[in-house]
N, CA, C and O atoms as a GROMACS GRO file, in nm:
protein
  284
    1MET      N    1  -4.417   5.958   4.121
    1MET     CA    2  -4.515   5.856   4.087
    1MET      C    3  -4.639   5.878   4.174
    1MET      O    4  -4.627   5.898   4.295
    2PRO      N    5  -4.758   5.874   4.112
    2PRO     CA    6  -4.881   5.895   4.190
    2PRO      C    7  -4.902   5.783   4.292
    2PRO      O    8  -4.864   5.668   4.268
    3THR      N    9  -4.961   5.819   4.403
    3THR     CA   10  -4.996   5.720   4.506
    3THR      C   11  -5.141   5.682   4.491
    3THR      O   12  -5.215   5.745   4.416
    4ARG      N   13  -5.182   5.579   4.561
    4ARG     CA   14  -5.321   5.534   4.556
    4ARG      C   15  -5.417   5.646   4.595
    4ARG      O   16  -5.528   5.652   4.541
    5GLN      N   17  -5.378   5.733   4.686
    5GLN     CA   18  -5.463   5.842   4.731
    5GLN      C   19  -5.485   5.947   4.622
    5GLN      O   20  -5.576   6.029   4.633
    6ALA      N   21  -5.404   5.945   4.517
    6ALA     CA   22  -5.417   6.041   4.409
    6ALA      C   23  -5.533   6.006   4.315
    6ALA      O   24  -5.565   6.083   4.224
    7PHE      N   25  -5.597   5.890   4.336
    7PHE     CA   26  -5.703   5.843   4.249
    7PHE      C   27  -5.832   5.821   4.327
    7PHE      O   28  -5.828   5.797   4.448
    8ALA      N   29  -5.944   5.829   4.259
    8ALA     CA   30  -6.074   5.804   4.323
    8ALA      C   31  -6.163   5.729   4.225
    8ALA      O   32  -6.156   5.750   4.103
    9VAL      N   33  -6.247   5.641   4.279
    9VAL     CA   34  -6.348   5.574   4.198
    9VAL      C   35  -6.465   5.670   4.186
    9VAL      O   36  -6.528   5.704   4.286
   10GLU      N   37  -6.494   5.713   4.064
   10GLU     CA   38  -6.601   5.811   4.045
   10GLU      C   39  -6.732   5.750   4.000
   10GLU      O   40  -6.838   5.802   4.033
   11GLN      N   41  -6.727   5.640   3.926
   11GLN     CA   42  -6.850   5.580   3.876
   11GLN      C   43  -6.832   5.431   3.859
   11GLN      O   44  -6.721   5.381   3.841
   12LEU      N   45  -6.943   5.360   3.866
   12LEU     CA   46  -6.948   5.219   3.829
   12LEU      C   47  -7.036   5.208   3.706
   12LEU      O   48  -7.144   5.267   3.701
   13HIS      N   49  -6.991   5.133   3.608
   13HIS     CA   50  -7.067   5.115   3.484
   13HIS      C   51  -7.102   4.967   3.470
   13HIS      O   52  -7.018   4.881   3.494
   14ASP      N   53  -7.225   4.939   3.434
   14ASP     CA   54  -7.265   4.802   3.402
   14ASP      C   55  -7.254   4.786   3.251
   14ASP      O   56  -7.336   4.840   3.176
   15LEU      N   57  -7.154   4.712   3.207
   15LEU     CA   58  -7.127   4.698   3.064
   15LEU      C   59  -7.179   4.563   3.014
   15LEU      O   60  -7.155   4.461   3.078
   16PRO      N   61  -7.250   4.562   2.901
   16PRO     CA   62  -7.302   4.436   2.848
   16PRO      C   63  -7.192   4.333   2.828
   16PRO      O   64  -7.088   4.362   2.770
   17ASN      N   65  -7.215   4.213   2.877
   17ASN     CA   66  -7.124   4.099   2.863
   17ASN      C   67  -6.991   4.116   2.935
   17ASN      O   68  -6.901   4.033   2.919
   18MET      N   69  -6.974   4.222   3.015
   18MET     CA   70  -6.849   4.241   3.087
   18MET      C   71  -6.871   4.272   3.234
   18MET      O   72  -6.774   4.280   3.310
   19GLY      N   73  -6.994   4.289   3.276
   19GLY     CA   74  -7.022   4.315   3.416
   19GLY      C   75  -6.995   4.459   3.455
   19GLY      O   76  -7.014   4.551   3.375
   20THR      N   77  -6.952   4.477   3.577
   20THR     CA   78  -6.930   4.611   3.631
   20THR      C   79  -6.786   4.655   3.610
   20THR      O   80  -6.692   4.580   3.637
   21ALA      N   81  -6.771   4.777   3.563
   21ALA     CA   82  -6.638   4.838   3.548
   21ALA      C   83  -6.635   4.963   3.633
   21ALA      O   84  -6.732   5.038   3.640
   22LYS      N   85  -6.523   4.985   3.699
   22LYS     CA   86  -6.504   5.105   3.780
   22LYS      C   87  -6.432   5.210   3.698
   22LYS      O   88  -6.334   5.179   3.629
   23LEU      N   89  -6.479   5.334   3.705
   23LEU     CA   90  -6.409   5.446   3.641
   23LEU      C   91  -6.322   5.509   3.748
   23LEU      O   92  -6.372   5.563   3.847
   24ILE      N   93  -6.192   5.503   3.729
   24ILE     CA   94  -6.095   5.555   3.826
   24ILE      C   95  -6.033   5.681   3.766
   24ILE      O   96  -5.987   5.681   3.652
   25VAL      N   97  -6.033   5.788   3.845
   25VAL     CA   98  -5.988   5.919   3.797
   25VAL      C   99  -5.876   5.971   3.885
   25VAL      O  100  -5.887   5.969   4.008
   26GLN      N  101  -5.769   6.018   3.821
   26GLN     CA  102  -5.662   6.083   3.895
   26GLN      C  103  -5.711   6.221   3.936
   26GLN      O  104  -5.766   6.294   3.853
   27GLN      N  105  -5.693   6.257   4.061
   27GLN     CA  106  -5.751   6.379   4.116
   27GLN      C  107  -5.676   6.507   4.078
   27GLN      O  108  -5.737   6.614   4.072
   28ALA      N  109  -5.548   6.498   4.052
   28ALA     CA  110  -5.469   6.618   4.020
   28ALA      C  111  -5.421   6.610   3.874
   28ALA      O  112  -5.409   6.500   3.819
   29PRO      N  113  -5.395   6.723   3.812
   29PRO     CA  114  -5.344   6.722   3.675
   29PRO      C  115  -5.212   6.647   3.666
   29PRO      O  116  -5.132   6.653   3.760
   30PRO      N  117  -5.186   6.578   3.559
   30PRO     CA  118  -5.277   6.556   3.448
   30PRO      C  119  -5.382   6.453   3.487
   30PRO      O  120  -5.347   6.346   3.537
   31ARG      N  121  -5.509   6.483   3.465
   31ARG     CA  122  -5.618   6.393   3.505
   31ARG      C  123  -5.625   6.276   3.408
   31ARG      O  124  -5.661   6.292   3.291
   32MET      N  125  -5.590   6.160   3.458
   32MET     CA  126  -5.597   6.038   3.378
   32MET      C  127  -5.720   5.960   3.421
   32MET      O  128  -5.760   5.963   3.537
   33PHE      N  129  -5.780   5.889   3.326
   33PHE     CA  130  -5.898   5.808   3.352
   33PHE      C  131  -5.868   5.664   3.315
   33PHE      O  132  -5.802   5.636   3.215
   34PHE      N  133  -5.917   5.572   3.397
   34PHE     CA  134  -5.899   5.429   3.373
   34PHE      C  135  -6.030   5.358   3.400
   34PHE      O  136  -6.108   5.402   3.485
   35GLN      N  137  -6.055   5.250   3.329
   35GLN     CA  138  -6.165   5.161   3.361
   35GLN      C  139  -6.104   5.034   3.417
   35GLN      O  140  -6.008   4.981   3.360
   36LEU      N  141  -6.157   4.986   3.528
   36LEU     CA  142  -6.107   4.864   3.590
   36LEU      C  143  -6.214   4.757   3.583
   36LEU      O  144  -6.325   4.775   3.633
   37PHE      N  145  -6.180   4.645   3.522
   37PHE     CA  146  -6.267   4.529   3.512
   37PHE      C  147  -6.213   4.424   3.607
   37PHE      O  148  -6.093   4.397   3.608
   38GLU      N  149  -6.299   4.363   3.687
   38GLU     CA  150  -6.255   4.259   3.780
   38GLU      C  151  -6.329   4.129   3.750
   38GLU      O  152  -6.436   4.104   3.805
   39PRO      N  153  -6.271   4.047   3.662
   39PRO     CA  154  -6.335   3.920   3.625
   39PRO      C  155  -6.342   3.824   3.743
   39PRO      O  156  -6.265   3.835   3.839
   40GLN      N  157  -6.436   3.731   3.735
   40GLN     CA  158  -6.459   3.636   3.844
   40GLN      C  159  -6.376   3.508   3.831
   40GLN      O  160  -6.369   3.429   3.924
   41SER      N  161  -6.312   3.488   3.714
   41SER     CA  162  -6.232   3.366   3.693
   41SER      C  163  -6.124   3.395   3.589
   41SER      O  164  -6.127   3.498   3.522
   42GLU      N  165  -6.030   3.304   3.577
   42GLU     CA  166  -5.925   3.319   3.477
   42GLU      C  167  -5.983   3.311   3.336
   42GLU      O  168  -5.936   3.379   3.245
   43GLN      N  169  -6.086   3.228   3.317
   43GLN     CA  170  -6.150   3.216   3.186
   43GLN      C  171  -6.217   3.348   3.149
   43GLN      O  172  -6.206   3.392   3.034
   44GLN      N  173  -6.285   3.411   3.244
   44GLN     CA  174  -6.348   3.540   3.218
   44GLN      C  175  -6.242   3.647   3.193
   44GLN      O  176  -6.262   3.736   3.110
   45PHE      N  177  -6.130   3.640   3.263
   45PHE     CA  178  -6.017   3.731   3.240
   45PHE      C  179  -5.971   3.722   3.095
   45PHE      O  180  -5.956   3.824   3.028
   46ASP      N  181  -5.950   3.598   3.047
   46ASP     CA  182  -5.906   3.577   2.909
   46ASP      C  183  -6.010   3.631   2.810
   46ASP      O  184  -5.973   3.689   2.708
   47ASP      N  185  -6.138   3.612   2.840
   47ASP     CA  186  -6.246   3.662   2.754
   47ASP      C  187  -6.243   3.814   2.747
   47ASP      O  188  -6.251   3.872   2.639
   48PHE      N  189  -6.232   3.880   2.863
   48PHE     CA  190  -6.227   4.027   2.867
   48PHE      C  191  -6.105   4.078   2.791
   48PHE      O  192  -6.115   4.173   2.713
   49LEU      N  193  -5.992   4.015   2.813
   49LEU     CA  194  -5.869   4.056   2.746
   49LEU      C  195  -5.884   4.046   2.595
   49LEU      O  196  -5.844   4.137   2.522
   50GLY      N  197  -5.941   3.936   2.549
   50GLY     CA  198  -5.963   3.918   2.406
   50GLY      C  199  -6.057   4.024   2.348
   50GLY      O  200  -6.032   4.076   2.239
   51LYS      N  201  -6.164   4.056   2.421
   51LYS     CA  202  -6.258   4.158   2.374
   51LYS      C  203  -6.190   4.294   2.363
   51LYS      O  204  -6.206   4.364   2.263
   52LEU      N  205  -6.114   4.330   2.465
   52LEU     CA  206  -6.047   4.461   2.464
   52LEU      C  207  -5.942   4.469   2.354
   52LEU      O  208  -5.929   4.572   2.288
   53LEU      N  209  -5.866   4.363   2.335
   53LEU     CA  210  -5.766   4.363   2.228
   53LEU      C  211  -5.835   4.369   2.092
   53LEU      O  212  -5.783   4.433   2.000
   54GLY      N  213  -5.951   4.303   2.077
   54GLY     CA  214  -6.026   4.308   1.954
   54GLY      C  215  -6.081   4.447   1.924
   54GLY      O  216  -6.109   4.479   1.809
   55MET      N  217  -6.096   4.529   2.027
   55MET     CA  218  -6.144   4.667   2.012
   55MET      C  219  -6.026   4.762   1.992
   55MET      O  220  -6.044   4.884   1.992
   56HIS      N  221  -5.906   4.707   1.976
   56HIS     CA  222  -5.783   4.784   1.957
   56HIS      C  223  -5.752   4.873   2.078
   56HIS      O  224  -5.697   4.982   2.064
   57GLU      N  225  -5.789   4.824   2.195
   57GLU     CA  226  -5.756   4.892   2.320
   57GLU      C  227  -5.619   4.843   2.366
   57GLU      O  228  -5.564   4.749   2.307
   58SER      N  229  -5.566   4.905   2.468
   58SER     CA  230  -5.437   4.864   2.525
   58SER      C  231  -5.456   4.827   2.672
   58SER      O  232  -5.414   4.901   2.760
   59PRO      N  233  -5.521   4.712   2.698
   59PRO     CA  234  -5.544   4.674   2.836
   59PRO      C  235  -5.414   4.634   2.905
   59PRO      O  236  -5.317   4.597   2.840
   60ALA      N  237  -5.415   4.641   3.037
   60ALA     CA  238  -5.298   4.601   3.116
   60ALA      C  239  -5.345   4.520   3.235
   60ALA      O  240  -5.454   4.542   3.289
   61TYR      N  241  -5.264   4.426   3.275
   61TYR     CA  242  -5.291   4.341   3.391
   61TYR      C  243  -5.257   4.416   3.518
   61TYR      O  244  -5.155   4.484   3.525
   62VAL      N  245  -5.342   4.404   3.619
   62VAL     CA  246  -5.315   4.464   3.749
   62VAL      C  247  -5.238   4.360   3.830
   62VAL      O  248  -5.294   4.257   3.867
   63ALA      N  249  -5.113   4.385   3.858
   63ALA     CA  250  -5.025   4.289   3.924
   63ALA      C  251  -5.083   4.242   4.057
   63ALA      O  252  -5.127   4.322   4.139
   64GLY      N  253  -5.082   4.110   4.076
   64GLY     CA  254  -5.127   4.051   4.200
   64GLY      C  255  -5.278   4.038   4.212
   64GLY      O  256  -5.327   3.996   4.317
   65ARG      N  257  -5.351   4.072   4.108
   65ARG     CA  258  -5.498   4.065   4.111
   65ARG      C  259  -5.546   4.008   3.979
   65ARG      O  260  -5.475   4.011   3.879
   66LEU      N  261  -5.665   3.956   3.980
   66LEU     CA  262  -5.729   3.910   3.858
   66LEU      C  263  -5.808   4.026   3.802
   66LEU      O  264  -5.932   4.023   3.798
   67GLY      N  265  -5.737   4.129   3.760
   67GLY     CA  266  -5.802   4.251   3.711
   67GLY      C  267  -5.734   4.303   3.586
   67GLY      O  268  -5.616   4.278   3.563
   68ILE      N  269  -5.811   4.375   3.506
   68ILE     CA  270  -5.761   4.437   3.384
   68ILE      C  271  -5.799   4.583   3.389
   68ILE      O  272  -5.911   4.618   3.427
   69TYR      N  273  -5.706   4.668   3.352
   69TYR     CA  274  -5.748   4.808   3.340
   69TYR      C  275  -5.725   4.856   3.198
   69TYR      O  276  -5.636   4.809   3.127
   70ARG      N  277  -5.807   4.950   3.161
   70ARG     CA  278  -5.800   5.012   3.029
   70ARG      C  279  -5.782   5.160   3.052
   70ARG      O  280  -5.867   5.224   3.114
   71GLY      N  281  -5.673   5.215   3.003
   71GLY     CA  282  -5.645   5.356   3.026
   71GLY      C  283  -5.644   5.437   2.901
   71GLY      O  284  -5.622   5.558   2.906
   0.00000   0.00000   0.00000
């Protein structure tokens, strides 16, 4: 299982109506990419989740944080 050190934040994106998303990249093959959204409230979390599901994405909750990642 990859450790936290196996990943790096490579870019920050300012996305319309969603704020800043971090692009997280796995450093060694297989190189996986994730976008991390960190909402400011539970209501914003629900809004982000709804938008991503409406785009037919497969978002996941980051355990212990008010964050969503899209891989």
